[in-house]
Structures are given as C-alpha cells and as structure tokens.
C-alpha positions as CSV (number, residue, x, y, z in Angstrom):
1,M,172.7,25.4,72.5
2,F,174.9,22.3,73.1
3,P,173.5,19.4,75.1
4,H,176.0,19.8,77.8
5,Q,175.0,23.5,78.3
6,R,171.3,22.5,78.6
7,T,172.2,19.9,81.2
8,A,174.2,22.5,83.2
9,G,171.3,24.9,83.2
10,R,168.8,22.4,84.5
11,E,171.3,21.5,87.3
12,R,171.7,25.1,88.3
13,R,167.9,25.7,88.5
14,A,167.4,22.5,90.5
15,F,170.1,23.7,92.9
16,H,168.4,27.1,93.4
17,L,165.1,25.5,94.1
18,R,166.6,23.2,96.7
19,T,168.4,26.0,98.4
20,A,165.6,28.7,98.3
21,S,163.4,29.6,101.3
22,P,159.7,28.3,101.3
23,W,158.3,31.9,101.2
24,T,160.3,32.8,98.1
25,T,159.2,29.6,96.5
26,C,155.5,30.3,97.1
27,V,155.8,33.8,95.7
28,S,157.6,32.6,92.7
29,V,155.0,29.9,92.0
30,A,152.1,32.3,92.6
31,C,153.5,34.9,90.3
32,C,154.5,32.5,87.6
33,S,151.4,30.2,87.7
34,R,148.2,30.5,85.8
35,L,146.4,31.5,88.9
36,R,147.9,35.0,88.9
37,F,145.2,36.5,86.8
38,M,142.4,34.9,88.9
39,W,144.1,36.3,92.0
40,F,144.1,39.9,90.9
41,A,140.5,39.6,89.4
42,L,139.2,38.4,92.8
43,M,140.8,41.4,94.6
44,V,139.2,43.9,92.1
45,L,135.8,42.3,92.4
46,T,136.0,42.5,96.2
47,V,136.9,46.2,96.1
48,L,133.9,46.9,93.7
49,C,131.5,45.0,95.9
50,V,132.5,47.1,99.0
51,A,132.2,50.3,97.1
52,L,128.8,49.5,95.7
53,Q,127.6,48.6,99.2
54,M,128.8,51.9,100.7
55,L,127.2,53.8,97.8
56,G,123.9,52.1,98.5
57,V,124.0,53.1,102.1
58,V,124.7,56.8,101.2
59,R,121.9,56.9,98.7
60,Q,119.4,55.4,101.1
61,A,120.3,58.0,103.8
62,R,120.0,60.8,101.3
63,S,116.6,59.5,100.2
64,V,115.3,59.4,103.7
65,K,116.5,63.0,104.3
66,V,114.8,64.2,101.1
67,L,111.6,62.5,102.0
68,K,111.7,64.1,105.4
69,L,112.2,67.6,103.9
70,V,109.4,67.1,101.4
71,S,107.1,65.9,104.1
72,E,107.9,68.9,106.2
73,Q,107.3,71.3,103.3
74,L,104.0,69.6,102.6
75,V,102.9,69.7,106.2
76,R,103.8,73.3,106.8
77,K,104.4,76.3,104.6
78,P,107.9,77.9,104.9
79,A,107.8,80.7,107.5
80,E,109.7,83.1,105.4
81,I,106.9,83.3,102.8
82,H,104.3,85.6,104.3
83,R,101.3,85.1,102.0
84,P,98.3,82.8,102.1
85,I,98.2,79.9,99.7
86,K,95.7,80.4,96.9
87,R,93.2,77.8,95.6
88,K,95.2,77.2,92.3
89,D,98.2,76.3,94.4
90,W,96.1,73.7,96.3
91,E,95.1,72.2,93.0
92,K,98.7,71.4,92.1
93,F,98.9,69.2,95.2
94,W,95.5,67.3,94.8
95,S,97.2,64.0,95.6
96,V,98.3,65.2,99.0
97,S,96.1,63.9,101.8
98,A,93.8,66.2,103.7
99,A,95.9,65.9,106.8
100,I,98.8,67.9,105.2
101,A,96.8,70.1,102.8
102,E,95.6,72.7,105.3
103,E,97.7,75.8,105.8
104,P,99.0,76.6,109.3
105,V,96.9,79.1,111.2
106,D,99.8,81.4,111.9
107,Q,100.5,81.9,108.2
108,H,96.8,82.5,107.4
109,P,95.2,84.1,110.4
110,F,91.9,84.8,108.7
111,I,90.4,81.2,108.8
112,Q,88.0,81.4,111.7
113,R,84.3,81.1,112.2
114,R,81.8,83.4,113.8
115,D,80.4,80.9,116.3
116,E,80.5,77.2,117.2
117,S,77.5,76.4,115.1
118,E,79.4,77.4,112.0
119,N,82.7,75.9,113.1
120,P,83.3,72.4,111.6
121,R,85.8,71.7,114.2
122,S,83.1,71.6,116.9
123,E,81.2,68.4,117.4
124,E,78.0,69.6,115.7
125,G,79.9,71.2,112.9
126,R,82.0,68.1,112.2
127,D,78.9,65.9,111.9
128,Q,77.3,68.4,109.6
129,V,80.4,68.5,107.4
130,L,80.5,64.7,107.1
131,E,76.8,64.5,106.3
132,N,77.1,67.1,103.6
133,T,80.1,65.4,102.2
134,R,78.3,62.0,102.0
135,K,75.3,63.7,100.3
136,Q,77.5,65.4,97.7
137,L,79.5,62.3,96.9
138,S,76.4,60.0,96.7
139,S,74.6,62.5,94.4
140,T,77.3,62.1,91.7
141,T,76.8,59.5,89.0
142,K,80.5,58.8,88.5
143,A,83.6,59.1,90.5
144,A,85.0,62.6,90.6
145,S,88.5,63.4,89.4
146,P,91.1,63.9,92.1
147,I,91.2,67.6,91.5
148,E,87.4,67.9,91.7
149,A,87.4,65.8,94.9
150,N,90.0,68.1,96.4
151,K,88.0,71.1,95.5
152,L,85.1,69.6,97.5
153,W,87.4,69.6,100.5
154,L,88.6,73.1,99.9
155,D,85.1,74.4,100.0
156,Q,84.9,73.4,103.7
157,E,87.0,72.8,106.8
158,F,88.6,69.4,107.3
159,P,86.9,67.1,109.9
160,K,88.6,66.1,113.1
161,R,90.3,62.9,111.8
162,H,92.0,64.8,109.0
163,R,93.0,67.8,111.1
164,P,96.8,68.3,111.6
165,A,98.0,68.7,115.2
166,F,98.7,72.4,114.8
167,T,95.3,73.5,113.8
168,K,93.8,76.1,116.1
169,R,90.3,75.5,117.5
170,T,87.8,78.1,118.3
171,P,88.3,78.9,122.0
172,E,85.4,79.0,124.4
173,I,85.4,82.4,126.0
174,K,84.2,82.5,129.6
175,K,83.9,85.9,131.2
176,T,84.9,86.5,134.7
177,P,82.1,87.3,137.3
178,H,83.4,90.9,137.6
179,S,83.5,91.6,133.9
180,D,80.9,93.5,131.8
181,D,80.2,94.1,128.1
182,N,82.7,97.0,127.9
183,N,85.5,95.0,129.5
184,D,87.6,93.1,127.1
185,K,89.5,91.2,129.8
186,Y,88.4,87.6,130.0
187,T,89.7,84.1,130.7
188,V,90.1,81.7,127.8
189,K,89.2,78.1,128.2
190,S,89.8,75.9,125.2
191,R,89.8,72.2,124.4
192,A,93.0,72.7,122.3
193,V,95.6,75.3,121.5
194,T,94.4,78.8,122.2
195,C,95.1,81.9,120.2
196,Q,98.6,83.1,121.1
197,P,99.4,86.9,120.9
198,K,101.9,87.7,118.2
199,N,105.0,89.4,119.5
200,H,107.2,89.4,116.3
201,I,105.8,92.2,114.2
202,V,106.9,94.3,111.2
203,F,104.8,97.3,110.5
204,L,105.6,99.3,107.3
205,K,104.9,102.8,108.3
206,T,103.6,104.6,105.2
207,H,103.3,108.4,104.9
208,K,100.1,110.4,105.7
209,T,98.0,107.3,106.3
210,A,97.3,107.5,110.1
211,S,100.4,105.3,110.6
212,S,101.6,107.4,113.5
213,S,98.6,106.3,115.5
214,I,99.3,102.6,114.8
215,L,103.0,103.3,115.7
216,N,101.8,104.5,119.1
217,I,99.8,101.4,119.6
218,L,102.8,99.2,118.8
219,Y,105.1,101.3,121.1
220,R,102.7,101.0,124.0
221,Y,102.1,97.3,123.6
222,G,105.8,96.5,123.2
223,E,106.8,98.6,126.2
224,S,104.1,97.1,128.4
225,H,105.2,93.6,127.5
226,N,109.0,94.2,127.7
227,L,109.5,93.6,124.0
228,T,112.6,94.8,122.1
229,F,112.3,97.3,119.3
230,A,114.4,97.5,116.2
231,L,115.2,101.2,116.5
232,P,117.2,103.4,114.1
233,L,120.9,103.7,114.5
234,N,122.3,106.7,116.5
235,M,119.0,107.8,117.9
236,H,117.5,108.7,114.5
237,S,113.7,108.9,114.2
238,Q,113.7,107.0,110.8
239,L,115.5,104.1,109.4
240,F,117.5,106.3,107.0
241,Y,114.5,106.9,104.7
242,P,114.3,107.3,101.7
243,A,117.2,104.9,101.3
244,F,116.4,101.2,101.0
245,F,116.3,99.6,104.4
246,A,119.5,97.7,105.4
247,A,120.0,95.5,108.4
248,H,122.9,97.7,109.7
249,F,120.5,100.6,110.0
250,V,119.2,99.0,113.3
251,E,120.9,99.8,116.6
252,G,122.5,96.7,118.1
253,I,123.0,94.7,114.9
254,R,126.7,95.4,114.4
255,T,127.6,95.1,118.0
256,R,125.2,92.1,118.5
257,S,124.1,93.6,121.8
258,V,120.5,92.6,121.1
259,K,119.8,88.9,120.8
260,E,116.2,89.2,119.5
261,F,114.1,91.9,118.0
262,H,110.3,91.8,118.4
263,I,108.9,94.9,116.7
264,L,110.2,96.9,113.6
265,C,107.9,99.8,112.9
266,N,109.8,103.1,112.1
267,H,109.7,104.8,108.7
268,M,111.7,102.9,106.1
269,R,111.7,102.0,102.4
270,F,111.0,98.3,102.5
271,S,113.5,95.7,101.5
272,S,112.3,92.2,102.3
273,Q,115.7,90.5,102.1
274,E,117.3,93.0,104.6
275,V,114.3,93.0,107.0
276,R,114.4,89.2,107.3
277,K,118.1,89.5,108.4
278,V,116.8,91.4,111.5
279,M,113.5,89.8,112.3
280,P,112.7,86.2,113.2
281,K,111.1,83.8,110.7
282,D,107.7,83.8,112.4
283,T,107.3,87.6,112.1
284,F,103.9,88.9,111.1
285,Y,104.0,91.7,108.4
286,F,101.3,94.3,107.9
287,S,100.9,97.9,106.7
288,I,98.2,100.5,106.0
289,L,97.0,102.4,102.8
290,R,95.0,105.5,102.2
291,N,93.0,106.8,99.3
292,P,95.6,108.5,97.1
293,V,93.3,111.5,96.5
294,A,93.1,112.5,100.2
295,M,96.7,111.5,100.7
296,M,97.9,113.7,97.9
297,E,96.2,116.7,99.4
298,S,97.8,116.0,102.7
299,L,101.2,115.4,101.1
300,F,101.0,118.7,99.2
301,V,100.3,120.7,102.4
302,Y,102.9,118.9,104.6
303,Y,105.7,118.7,102.0
304,K,105.1,122.1,100.3
305,A,108.8,122.9,100.5
306,I,110.0,120.1,98.3
307,P,111.2,121.1,94.8
308,A,108.2,119.5,93.0
309,F,105.6,121.7,95.0
310,R,107.7,124.7,95.7
311,A,106.9,126.7,92.6
312,V,103.1,126.2,92.5
313,K,100.5,127.7,94.7
314,S,98.0,124.9,94.8
315,L,97.7,121.2,94.1
316,E,95.3,122.0,91.2
317,Q,97.9,124.1,89.6
318,F,100.5,121.4,90.0
319,L,98.3,118.8,88.4
320,I,97.0,121.1,85.5
321,Q,100.6,121.8,84.6
322,G,101.1,118.0,84.4
323,G,104.0,118.1,86.9
324,R,106.0,120.5,84.7
325,N,108.4,121.1,87.6
326,F,108.5,117.4,88.6
327,N,111.8,115.7,88.3
328,A,112.0,112.2,90.0
329,S,115.8,112.4,90.3
330,V,115.7,115.5,92.5
331,P,115.9,114.6,96.2
332,N,112.6,114.5,98.1
333,N,110.5,114.6,94.9
334,H,109.5,111.0,95.6
335,Y,106.8,112.4,97.9
336,A,105.0,113.9,94.9
337,R,104.1,110.7,93.0
338,N,103.2,107.1,93.8
339,I,104.6,107.5,97.4
340,L,102.9,104.2,98.5
341,T,104.6,102.2,95.8
342,F,107.8,103.9,96.7
343,D,107.5,103.0,100.4
344,F,106.9,99.4,99.6
345,G,110.3,99.4,98.0
346,L,109.0,99.2,94.4
347,D,109.5,101.2,91.3
348,N,107.2,104.2,91.4
349,T,108.0,105.6,87.9
350,P,104.8,106.3,86.0
351,P,103.7,103.9,83.3
352,E,103.8,105.1,79.7
353,N,100.5,103.6,78.6
354,N,97.5,101.5,79.8
355,T,99.2,98.2,78.8
356,E,102.2,99.0,80.9
357,L,100.0,100.2,83.7
358,D,98.1,96.9,83.8
359,R,101.4,95.0,83.9
360,R,103.1,97.2,86.4
361,S,100.2,97.4,88.8
362,A,99.8,93.6,88.8
363,E,103.4,93.3,89.7
364,V,103.1,95.8,92.5
365,I,100.0,94.1,93.9
366,A,101.7,90.7,93.7
367,A,104.8,91.9,95.5
368,V,102.8,93.5,98.3
369,E,100.6,90.4,98.7
370,H,103.7,88.2,98.9
371,D,105.2,90.0,101.9
372,F,102.2,91.4,103.7
373,P,99.3,89.1,104.7
374,L,97.4,92.1,106.1
375,I,96.8,95.6,104.7
376,L,94.7,98.0,106.7
377,I,92.7,100.9,105.2
378,S,93.0,104.4,106.7
379,E,89.4,105.4,105.7
380,Y,88.1,102.5,107.9
381,F,90.5,103.1,110.8
382,D,88.4,101.7,113.6
383,E,87.4,98.7,111.5
384,S,91.1,98.2,110.8
385,L,92.0,98.2,114.5
386,V,89.4,95.6,115.2
387,L,90.7,93.4,112.4
388,L,94.2,93.9,113.6
389,K,93.2,93.0,117.2
390,H,91.9,89.6,116.0
391,V,94.8,88.9,113.7
392,L,97.4,89.6,116.4
393,C,95.3,87.9,119.2
394,W,95.3,91.1,121.2
395,S,92.6,92.8,123.2
396,L,90.5,96.0,122.6
397,D,92.6,97.7,125.3
398,D,95.7,97.0,123.3
399,V,94.4,98.7,120.2
400,S,92.7,101.7,121.8
401,S,94.3,104.9,120.8
402,F,94.0,108.6,120.0
403,R,94.6,110.2,116.7
404,L,98.2,111.4,116.5
405,N,100.0,113.6,113.9
406,S,96.6,114.8,112.6
407,R,96.0,118.1,111.0
408,S,93.5,120.7,112.2
409,E,90.5,121.3,109.9
410,R,91.7,124.8,109.0
411,S,94.7,123.4,107.2
412,R,92.7,121.1,105.1
413,R,91.6,121.9,101.5
414,P,88.7,120.1,99.8
415,L,89.4,118.9,96.3
416,S,87.0,119.1,93.3
417,A,85.9,116.0,91.4
418,E,88.0,117.0,88.5
419,T,91.1,117.4,90.6
420,A,90.4,114.0,92.2
421,E,90.5,112.3,88.8
422,R,93.7,114.1,88.0
423,V,95.2,112.8,91.2
424,K,94.2,109.2,90.4
425,E,95.8,109.5,87.0
426,W,98.9,111.1,88.4
427,N,99.3,108.4,91.0
428,S,98.0,105.5,88.9
429,L,100.1,102.8,90.6
430,D,99.0,103.9,94.0
431,W,95.4,104.1,92.9
432,R,95.4,100.5,91.6
433,L,97.1,99.3,94.7
434,Y,94.5,101.0,97.0
435,Q,91.6,99.7,94.9
436,H,92.8,96.1,95.2
437,F,93.5,96.1,98.9
438,N,90.4,98.0,99.8
439,A,88.5,95.1,98.3
440,T,90.6,92.4,100.0
441,F,90.2,94.2,103.3
442,W,86.5,93.5,103.4
443,K,87.0,89.9,102.3
444,H,89.2,89.5,105.4
445,I,86.5,91.0,107.5
446,D,83.9,88.6,106.1
447,S,86.2,85.6,106.6
448,T,87.1,86.4,110.2
449,L,84.4,88.4,111.9
450,G,81.4,89.1,109.7
451,R,79.9,92.6,109.4
452,T,77.6,92.2,112.5
453,K,80.3,91.3,114.9
454,L,82.6,93.9,113.4
455,Q,80.1,96.6,114.0
456,Q,79.7,95.5,117.6
457,E,83.4,95.6,118.3
458,V,83.8,98.9,116.6
459,E,81.2,100.4,118.9
460,L,83.0,99.0,121.9
461,L,86.3,100.4,120.6
462,R,84.8,103.9,120.2
463,A,83.2,103.7,123.6
464,K,86.6,102.9,125.1
465,R,88.1,105.9,123.2
466,R,85.4,108.2,124.5
467,N,86.1,107.0,128.1
468,L,89.8,107.6,127.7
469,E,89.2,111.1,126.3
470,Q,87.0,112.0,129.3
471,M,89.5,110.5,131.7
472,C,92.8,111.9,130.2
473,L,92.2,115.0,128.2
474,R,91.6,118.5,129.6
475,E,89.6,119.8,126.6
476,G,88.2,116.3,125.7
477,G,90.0,116.3,122.4
478,A,92.8,117.6,120.2
479,V,94.0,121.2,120.3
480,D,96.2,123.4,118.1
481,P,99.9,123.2,118.8
482,A,99.9,126.8,120.3
483,Q,97.5,125.6,123.0
484,V,99.6,122.6,124.1
485,Q,100.8,123.4,127.6
486,D,103.5,120.8,128.1
487,S,106.3,121.6,125.6
488,S,107.7,118.0,125.8
489,L,104.4,116.8,124.3
490,K,104.2,119.3,121.4
491,P,104.0,117.5,118.0
492,F,106.5,118.3,115.4
493,Q,105.4,121.0,112.9
494,Y,106.4,120.8,109.3
495,G,105.3,122.5,106.1
496,A,102.0,124.4,106.0
497,A,100.2,121.7,108.1
498,V,99.0,122.5,111.6
499,I,99.6,119.3,113.6
500,Q,97.4,119.1,116.7
501,G,98.3,117.9,120.1
502,Y,96.7,117.2,123.5
503,N,96.6,118.5,127.1
504,L,96.4,116.2,130.1
505,R,94.1,116.7,133.0
506,L,95.8,118.1,136.1
507,E,94.1,116.0,138.8
508,L,95.3,112.6,137.5
509,N,97.1,110.1,139.8
510,N,100.5,108.7,138.8
511,D,99.3,105.5,137.2
512,T,96.6,107.2,135.2
513,R,98.9,110.0,134.2
514,Q,101.5,107.5,132.8
515,L,98.8,105.7,130.8
516,C,97.4,108.9,129.4
517,Q,100.7,110.4,128.7
518,K,101.8,107.4,126.6
519,L,98.6,107.7,124.6
520,I,99.4,111.3,123.5
521,T,103.2,111.2,123.3
522,P,104.2,112.2,119.7
523,E,106.2,109.9,117.5
524,L,109.6,111.6,117.9
525,Q,109.5,111.9,121.6
526,Y,108.3,108.3,122.1
527,T,111.0,107.0,119.8
528,S,113.7,108.9,121.7
529,A,112.3,107.6,125.1
530,L,112.4,103.9,123.9
531,Y,115.9,104.4,122.5
532,T,117.1,105.7,125.9
533,K,115.4,102.8,127.7
534,Q,117.0,100.1,125.4
535,F,120.4,101.8,125.0
536,P,121.0,104.1,128.0
537,Q,124.8,104.4,127.4
538,L,124.5,105.0,123.7
539,A,121.7,107.5,124.3
540,A,123.9,109.5,126.7
541,A,126.7,109.6,124.2
542,A,124.4,110.5,121.3
543,A,122.9,113.3,123.5
544,K,126.4,114.8,124.0
545,K,127.1,114.7,120.3
546,I,123.8,116.3,119.5
547,A,124.4,119.0,122.1
548,A,127.9,119.6,120.7
549,S,126.7,119.9,117.2
550,R,123.9,122.3,118.3
551,N,126.4,124.5,120.1
552,T,128.7,124.5,117.1
553,A,125.9,125.4,114.8
554,T,124.6,128.0,117.2
555,H,128.1,129.5,117.6
556,R,128.4,129.8,113.9
557,A,125.0,131.4,113.5
558,V,125.8,133.9,116.2
559,K,129.2,134.6,114.8
560,R,127.7,135.3,111.3
561,Y,125.0,137.5,112.9
562,I,127.6,139.5,114.9
563,E,129.9,139.9,111.9
564,T,127.0,141.0,109.8
565,N,125.8,143.5,112.3
566,A,129.4,144.8,112.9
567,H,129.9,145.2,109.2
568,T,126.6,147.1,108.9
569,A,127.6,149.3,111.8
570,M,131.0,150.1,110.2
571,M,129.3,150.9,106.9
572,K,126.9,153.3,108.7
573,N,129.8,154.8,110.6
574,T,128.2,153.9,113.9
575,S,130.2,154.1,117.1
576,H,132.1,151.2,118.7
577,S,129.6,151.1,121.5
578,N,126.8,150.1,119.2
579,T,128.9,147.2,118.0
580,N,129.4,146.1,121.6
581,K,125.7,146.3,122.1
582,A,125.2,143.8,119.4
583,I,127.7,141.5,121.2
584,V,125.8,141.9,124.4
585,D,122.6,140.7,122.7
586,E,124.5,137.4,121.9
587,H,122.8,135.5,124.7
588,S,119.3,136.1,123.4
589,L,120.4,135.3,119.9
590,H,121.9,132.1,121.2
591,I,118.6,131.0,122.5
592,L,116.9,131.7,119.2
593,A,119.5,130.0,117.1
594,N,119.6,127.0,119.4
595,S,115.9,126.6,119.0
596,V,116.2,126.8,115.2
597,V,119.0,124.2,115.2
598,H,117.0,121.9,117.5
599,N,114.0,122.0,115.1
600,E,116.3,121.3,112.1
601,T,117.7,118.2,113.7
602,K,114.2,116.7,113.9
603,L,113.3,117.2,110.2
604,F,112.1,114.0,108.4
C-alpha cells in the first residue's frame, strides 16, 4: 500500500470517530476491547450463582418434606395395612426412640390390661415398670446392644414420659346407681382418651360358619346407629359371589349417591384392593372360621345339588372315591374343596405334595393375617362375641343374638374318625388355616381379657340371651320351618338342610316386638329391608322389575303346562271341553308357578 493511501485511511477513520454518536462509540470500544471476554464471563458466573441458589432452596424444601413423611410413618403405621407389627419388625427400628416405637391402639386393639394394677400406664404400674427397668439395667455387667435394649422395652409397656399422645389409657368404669351386674350400660370416666366404638367395619362372611348370626348383629347395630351399609347392586342378596369382589358391585358407587359407607358384610369373594376403594382407611376387618370337618358335613347337606356332590349318596362315598366326580372348573364346585381359602380370595387348588402344602398354607395364612387383624372361631361362638365386643368397643347388648340359619338336629349327620381325617386331607389348606387361627384366637383372648374375665362375660352374654328368648319367643327357642307362623320370617330353605326359624310372642308391645323381630329376621329379608330403607326409589323400581320377570316366567310356565295338557288331550282324543277345563285351572297353576319362580330368585 502506498503512503498516500495509508494517510487517507487514517484520515477517514478519524473523521468517522469525530462524527459518530457517543453510544456507538462505547459499543464499539466495548466489543473491540480486551474487556469483552471478562464481560461475558461475569454474566455467565452470575447466572450460575442464581441457579445454584435456587437449586439449594428446592433441595432444602424437599428434604424437609421427606423428613416429615418419614417421621409420620415412624409415629403411626399406615392405616391401609391392617395387621399388627411383629417383634422382628420392631428390631429393624431399634434406633427409633420409645416415643415413636409403639403401635397405634386402633391398629392393634389387643394391647390392654386386665386391671389397673397390671397397667403400666397407671401411677402404680408406671413406678413398677421404672423400678424393674432400673434393676434389669443395673444387673448387667456391660452395656447392652441397642437391639437388646429395645427388646427390654418391647417386653413391657412404655412409661408415661415416652408415651405418644394417641395412646389409649385404661378407662375407669363407674356404674350408675340404677345399674346391676347384668346391665352392661355404664358411664365411662377416663383420665385420657376413652375407647371409641368402631363404625367402619368389613366382615368377610364365610359359608356355614355361623356368619349369618354375626351379620344380624352388624345389621342391627348399623340400623340403630344410622350407619350406611355397602349393599349389593340391584337389590341382590350377595355381592355377586363367587366372582371376585369389585367396587362397582356396591349400590351407590357409580352414581356417587352415598358419600360414606360404614359397614360391608354381605357374601363376597374378598379382594383387598377393590374393598379399599369402597371403605375408609380406618376400617376394621374381621372374619370367622369353622373346623373344616364339621363345615364339610354342613356343606354337603346344604349344597347337595352341586355337580361335585350330585352323583354320590353320602360324604363318605364322595371322599372314598377321592373326588372322582370333582372338577374345579365346573360352576359351583368351589363349595366342595377349600371353601374358606376360596372366600378369602386365594387360590384353593389342592397342593400336590407336603412341600407345596407347607409353602401354600404359609402364604394363605400370611395373606389373611395381612388383611384381617381379628379372626373369630365358630366353635367358640360366645367367646368370639365377647372378644368382638371388646375389639369394637361395643356393649354386650350390641352383640347379643339368636342363632340364625341353623339346621335342625334331624338334618345333621355325625362323621366317623376315619371320615374326619379324610376331610382334613381333602381340605388341607382350610385345615392349616383353621389350626393357625384357632391358636391365635386364644392368644388374643389372653392379651385382652384373660380366661377368668372371658368366662364371666360369656356367662353374662348367655344370661342375656336366655332373657331375650323368654321375652321374645313363643316356644322359647327355634322351630322347624313348617311351624313358623309368620311367612315373612320364614328362613330360606336350600338343599337337604332343614333351616330353623322362630315365632314371636303375641302379647308383645310395639317397641319390644320391633326389637325381637329384628333378632329373628332372616338374612334375605333383612338385606331387602335395609336396601329399601337406603334406596327407596331404586327399591321400588327393582320390585317392579322382579314382579315383571316373575309374571313373565309364570306366564311361560303356565303356557308350557297348558300346551302340554292340550297336546296330551288331543293325543287321547279327549273332548274340547276337557282342554277348556285345563285352561280354567290356569289361576291355581299361576299361584304355584309364581311361588316356584319366587323361590328361584332367592337362590344363592
């Protein structure tokens, strides 16, 4: 480049700098100077600092939320898990303080004491516990491990300073001046929270286990306390058994016409996930078992018409043949084998060998224990009612009842010892299930009442039952169905069983008659009455549909009968008047056919 060209370029740049605006000059200098890199670096660092600060705030908030959830889980057990915590589970949390180690009373209702002297939550009991603890700790030569120290606490109740706020104290019971030993009504005066009656209940109604009597107890209690029942859809008597229970089987679920259900107790095949869609989280679950030997004899008589039992004359013959005619895939044959396991919603197929039996039975027992904190035993029915009364915080009047859906003695068949062993082998899963919960039943008795207090309350319960029988029943007890005077109170008859009923005294006043009538109302009639009370409009519509279906079925039966008689008359060359005579008898046949259809609609 020539010198004169370089000079001209410098003059042009100087001219542009003199004529440019100050803002343009600053931008040009900033962009072209060495400070440009430092400028952008400073901006990036600023953005990173702000981002890190926001991330720290978010992590701190999340940590606080997690700590809160963990503390809540440690303080209380989740309500949707209905089983008591075992000792081995406590040992996993040995580092947790005693204040959060104790299980809530509502989830484990069997932690009580027989009197104040044995109750460590009383003043004397607390001092005794502290003194025993000091002696045990001082007697050790070296410090115990955390697990062993926690075991020491688990062997006794926690003293007052470690007790969580929700722990239930033993109430002081003060009877009123007008009460006596046979009167269970009393006023409760407690220094802390008193025992609250449970109103959210699920009862798994098993077959041929005296469950109809417990159903009547729940019906009467719920009706007297204005509770809402989870009743079957479309006025059915069962929750579409033997299908697995589903939430939409309950009336009012789809339409959301019921805001809260209190009691679910009709026949169903249990499904924990679906039941929890219907019932609140604080619901108490319980059921009842019966010795499979006696239950099998009852099932054979009651369900004699099912395919498994139809071709044999006796239960002994059925078992000797090894269930030759048994096919589990045939409808209704589930009644013939491991029916208890089936009702709990578990696999009731027979194990192939003893190893599989041990594994399967352990799984069945664990599944039942997980969902049902209380299992009653039919053979100890009165003892079961007393235990149920304490667990639910009810009174003896609430659990007083008559035996419903029971067979007469003339329809019972005693079984030999050899047949009993065959029944145990045939129903191996049910037998293991019964053995386990028969043992845990008495453990619950010992932990809540003790045998002495249990026997005292059983005698009181039986005395109440005798008084009710003398007050309500004409014959003082159950009678055969043919002797039941009120047709609306006749129990449903099925199979070869003879189901007994009751007759009320004629001289009862209105209040006493209502009480007595509820005590003897059979299951089907009571379920229908509760459905009508809860859903009056739906009940009226369902009644019309049932009447229409009965009339249709009756008309078809009459038509077939008339056509058959007309065809027979024509084959015998009878006169036309004889055919008309058959038509004239249509009215009497209509009554008979309608009765048959009515009974068919009530089959289980």
